N, C-alpha and C positions, 0 to 999 in steps of 0.2 A: 322618505324614510330611508332608513339605511339598509343596504344590500346585505345578503347573507355573508359575502365574502369580505366586506368592511367590519362587520361584527367579528367574524372569526379571527380576522387579522389584529382587531384590538385585543381581544382575548388572549391571543399569542405573544403580544407585544408588551402586555402591562406588568409591572414589577410586583414584587411579593406585597401581600396586603399588610398594612400597618397595624400596631398593637389596638388602635382605636377603630380600625376596620374591624378585625377579628373580634372585637367587644360589641360591635354593632353600633358605635357610636358615629361611624362616618360611612358614607356611600362607597361601595367597592369601586364605582367606576369615576366619578368625579370629584371624591373625597368631601363632599359636602358634609359639615359637621352637624348632626341631628340635634346636639344640644342648644343650637341657635333657635329661637323662638319661630324665626321665619323659613327655617328649613321644610322642604317638600316632605309628603308622606313616604315613610320608608317600608319596603316589602321585603320579604325574605325571597332571595334567588337562589341559593345553594347552600351547602354545608362545608365546613372544613373542620376536622378535629371534632365531630360531634356538636359544632357551634354554628348556629344561623350565620350567614353573611348576608348584609342587607344592601339594597339598592335604594335610589329614589324611584317612586312609581313613574312608569313612562318610558322614556329614550333609554335611560339608564339600566332599567329593570330588563328592558328588551336586549340590550348589549350584553349584559351579564348573564342572562338566563333564557333568552328568546321569548319571553312573555312580559309585556308591559306591565301586568298585574303580579308578576312573581309567581311564586308558588302558593298553593291552597295552605297557607300557615300563618298564623298570628305571630309577628314578632313580640318579644317581651316588652313590657312597658319600659319606656326611657330610664325612669329611676332605677328599675332593677338592672338595665344594662351598665348604667354608670357605677351603681354600687359593686357588681360583679368586676367591672374594669378596675376600679380602686383596690378591691381585694386581690386581684391578680397582680396589680402594679407594686402594692405596698400589703403584703400579706400579713405581717406583724403589727400594721397600724389599728388602733382599737375603732370598733364602728361607731357611728353616730349615738346609737340607741346604747351601747355599752358603756360609753361616756358619760350618759346623764343617769345611769343606775344609782338608785341611793340619793339622788339629787333631789332637795325636798322642793326646790323651785319650780 
């Protein structure tokens, strides 16, 4: 298992989170993309700007927040995180449901 000194050193040395990490689409520690079907389970480990930050359950969660299971909080469903990320990246783009309104098919 990782020592507390190793974990603290990793926290100090990591770069700023990416847009995908801030949207809950990638692990805060290893950058695993949760949109990949084989990605491990994501858990909430902290918050930044009132948004939950996620890490893979286990070692990544321990390194990010000190607990292998993260915080006692359920992350938003992946499709909701993807939608919010797209809204942030492209605020003027029409939503999927808005594009099909009035479409009789």
